[in-house]
C-alpha positions in Angstrom: -55.9 23.3 -85.9 -54.1 24.9 -89.1 -51.9 22.8 -91.4 -49.0 25.4 -90.3 -49.6 24.4 -86.8 -48.6 20.8 -87.4 -45.2 20.7 -86.9 -43.1 17.6 -86.6 -42.8 18.2 -83.0 -46.3 18.8 -82.3 -47.1 15.7 -84.2 -44.6 13.8 -82.3 -46.4 15.2 -79.0 -49.9 14.1 -80.1 -48.7 10.8 -81.1 -46.9 10.4 -77.6 -50.3 11.5 -75.8 -52.5 9.1 -77.8 -49.9 6.2 -77.1 -49.9 7.2 -73.2 -53.8 7.2 -73.4 -53.9 3.5 -75.1 -51.4 2.1 -72.6 -53.9 3.5 -69.7 -57.2 2.4 -71.3 -55.6 -0.9 -72.3 -54.7 -1.6 -68.4 -58.0 -0.5 -67.3 -59.9 -2.7 -69.8 -57.9 -5.6 -68.9 -58.1 -5.1 -65.2 -62.2 -5.1 -66.0 -61.8 -8.2 -67.7 -60.0 -10.0 -65.1 -62.5 -8.9 -62.4 -65.4 -10.1 -64.6 -63.6 -13.4 -65.3 -62.8 -13.9 -61.6 -66.3 -13.0 -60.6 -67.6 -15.7 -63.0 -65.3 -18.5 -61.9 -66.3 -18.0 -58.2 -69.7 -18.3 -59.1 -69.0 -21.5 -61.1 -67.2 -23.0 -58.0 -69.8 -22.4 -55.7 -72.2 -24.1 -58.1 -70.0 -26.7 -58.4 -69.6 -27.1 -54.4 -73.2 -27.0 -54.1 -73.6 -29.9 -56.5 -70.9 -32.0 -54.9 -72.5 -31.3 -51.5 -76.2 -32.7 -53.0 -74.5 -35.5 -54.2 -72.6 -36.4 -51.3 -75.8 -36.3 -49.0 -77.5 -38.7 -51.3 -74.5 -41.0 -51.2 -74.3 -40.8 -47.5 -75.9 -43.6 -45.5 -79.2 -42.4 -44.0 -78.8 -41.4 -40.1 -80.3 -43.7 -37.7 -82.6 -42.3 -35.2 -81.6 -41.6 -31.5 -83.6 -44.5 -30.1 -81.9 -47.1 -32.5 -78.4 -45.5 -31.4 -79.5 -46.2 -27.8 -80.8 -49.8 -28.5 -77.5 -50.8 -29.9 -75.4 -49.9 -27.0 
């Protein structure tokens, strides 16, 4: 592009295009970051619930065998 072709109007249009591209690219990056963060949080939540279930099973009283249940009646 020659220097003569760089009129103020053409410079303004180029700046406008770059600004439009930036806003779209910024939105796409933000959306991708949000999806990655959401996936990581869901994985952490699943792991935390698995650990809670494990400890709840340890703290629960042991189940009595069926023969003991019948004898107690």
